[in-house]
C-alpha positions, -999 to +999 in steps of 0.1 A: -480-263+324-505-278+300-517-314+295-486-321+274-461-310+299-442-278+307-444-249+283-409-239+269-411-202+261-384-188+237-355-171+256-343-138+241-305-138+237-301-101+228-293-089+263-267-117+265-249-104+234-241-072+253-220-091+279-183-100+276-175-135+265-161-143+300-194-134+316-213-155+291-192-185+300-198-180+337-235-177+331-235-209+310-216-228+337-238-215+366-269-224+347-260-260+348-261-259+386-298-251+387-318-279+402-344-298+382-373-284+404-360-249+398-359-255+361-395-267+360-406-238+381-390-212+358-400-232+327-365-232+313-349-262+296-312-263+307-300-282+277-318-257+254-303-228+272-269-243+271-271-249+234-282-213+228-255-200+250-229-218+230-243-204+198-243-169+213-206-173+223-197-184+188-217-156+172-202-130+196-166-142+188-172-140+150-189-106+154-162-090+174-134-103+153-150-092+120-155-056+131-124-053+153-142-047+186-117-052+213-089-061+189-083-027+172-072-006+202-035-014+199-009-023+174+004-050+197-029-070+197-038-096+170-073-108+165-080-145+169-078-150+132-044-133+130-054-098+118-039-065+128-068-041+125-047-009+130-027-018+099-058-025+080-072+009+090-040+025+077-045+008+044-080+023+042-065+057+047-042+051+018-071+039-004-088+073+002-059+093-012-049+103-047-034+077-071+003+074-072+023+053-097+058+044-105+071+030-139+105+014-143+117+018-178+148+005-195+167+037-191+151+053-160+121+056-136+090+078-138+070+088-107+035+103-111+008+115-087-028+126-089-028+154-063-064+162-055-073+199-051-095+202-020-099+240-022-098+267-049-079+288-024-049+265-024-017+278-041-009+259-072+020+234-069+018+236-030+020+205-008+041+185-032+039+147-026+069+138-047+102+146-030+139+140-036+156+122-008+190+119-025+203+132-057+194+100-076+163+089-056+127+102-054+096+092-034+059+095-041+032+085-016-005+082-013-023+087+020-020+112+049+002+142+040+018+147+075+027+110+076+043+113+042+063+143+052+077+124+082+084+094+060+104+114+035+122+132+062+133+099+077+143+087+042+166+118+038+182+110+072+189+074+061+204+086+028+226+112+046+237+086+071+247+062+043+266+089+024+284+099+056+294+063+064+302+049+029+310+081+010+286+072-018+249+075-026+226+050-009+214+022-032+177+022-038+173-013-024+192-003+008+169+027+013+138+005+007+151-020+032+157+006+059+124+024+054+105-008+054+120-017+088+113+018+101+076+016+090+073-019+104+085-007+138+054+015+140+032-016+140+047-032+171+040-008+200+008+004+215+022+039+220+023+046+182+001+040+152+010+027+117+019+051+089-012+061+069+007+061+036+021+037+010+054+050-005+069+043-039+107+047-041+123+051-075+159+058-085+189+051-105+219+033-090+253+040-107+263+012-130+296-005-121+313-037-129+306-066-105+335-080-085+337-117-091+351-123-057+319-108-043+296-131-062+288-164-046+294-194-068+312-174-095+343-197-094+376-189-110+362-174-142+372-137-141+388-111-162+416-087-153+414-073-118+391-100-106+361-087-125+336-105-147+338-091-182+306-073-191+288-080-159+274-048-143+251-039-114+230-008-109+205+008-132+168+017-125+150+004-095+115+007-081+101-003-047+068+001-029+065+001+009+032-006+025+018+005+059+027-030+073+064-024+065+064-049+036+082-038+005+087-053-029+105-045-061+083-037-091+084-029-128+052-009-123+036+000-090+003+018-081-014+028-049-042+051-038-079+053-048-074+044-084-049+017-079-070-011-095-075+008-128-038+019-127-026-017-121-046-030-150-030-004-173+005-010-160+002-047-167-004-040-204+029-021-207+062-038-218+084-032-188+106-063-187+142-051-192+152-084-207+130-078-237+143-057-266+111-036-268+111-025-232+096+009-227+118+040-229+118+068-204+101+093-227+073+068-235+070+061-197+063+098-191+034+097-216+020+065-202+022+077-166+001+108-175-024+087-194-028+062-165-032+090-139-060+106-160-077+072-165-075+065-127-090+099-120-123+088-135-134+077-100-129+112-088-144+131-117-161+156-094-127+167-079-100+188-096-064+175-095-029+185-104-005+161-121+029+158-105+056+140-124+093+134-119+119+112-135+154+099-131+176+086-159+211+072-164+241+095-163+240+095-201+202+103-202+182+136-199+185+139-161+222+129-159+215+104-132+196+130-110+160+129-098+142+159-113+107+172-122+096+164-157+101+196-178+069+216-180+066+215-218+070+177-218+044+173-189+019+195-207+023+176-239+018+143-220-013+157-204-027+167-238-021+132-252-037+117-220-069+138-224-071+129-261-067+092-254-094+094-226-118+112-250-112+085-276-121+057-251-153+076-242-163+078-278-157+041-283-179+033-253-207+055-266-206+038-300-208+004-284-238+014-263-256+028-294-250-005-313 
């Protein structure tokens, strides 16, 4: 003590931050039971200690929830602010993979992938990431290769099950729904982990007339045979399934490391089928190659192979089947992509000189 009263020395809280929140609470409560004489003898202000303990608890709660400590050990645990860290980590795995895109055109769908070459010893065209799951449907994915193989294997099983039951190809929307539910199931249990991929499903559903009786609110207006004249269902479809199990329909979708650059380019394309100038399938192939090369700018130091597939109407070039883009067409698209990229670099250099 001095002439002005007891000396209050600052109390270090660092050792307290190493304790669980429950122990901090018990310490805070027990500190209130200390007698006044004991407080003076130890030169500790109980109110000051209590306030600092409360601050420490708040800091510790924010610190642990922001980095996932204690809340990222299981899929079945949410953090206090409603986050599932295991799913977020899976998204990070996807973001480290090569760029994948899908473009829905007026007469088909194009799937493209930037397959990074990690070793010169790898055989060309090995470890393909675009696969056919049914004759009219293909899947491309970014993220972990083994997870993607399991994902596509399950998709093939779902397509085969549908064909066995209904004697027809599975609709793209039905496959997306089933795979979304399957992926979401891997976010519910502590014994499994989420899929480290984001998959893009594209395909062509056979066009057929819509039964008026099957359309809610259609009323008595119908043509012969209970069908609405001119109304059809089917055509090109594109869906993207995320590690959380969420899936959405898209005109253009992108995932992987260069997704932001790819999305910016996709938004510039005319992909609305209701517009007369909606992009054709052949133009979609060229744009897909250009976008992949543009997105690869972030990985300039790594070589890559361009994988491309497409599916068209029965009257189109693929006859309704999901196939690889012909080699000559792919190489031509790559030449145009490289030329466009060089032109953009020249424009940037001219602007810098000015």
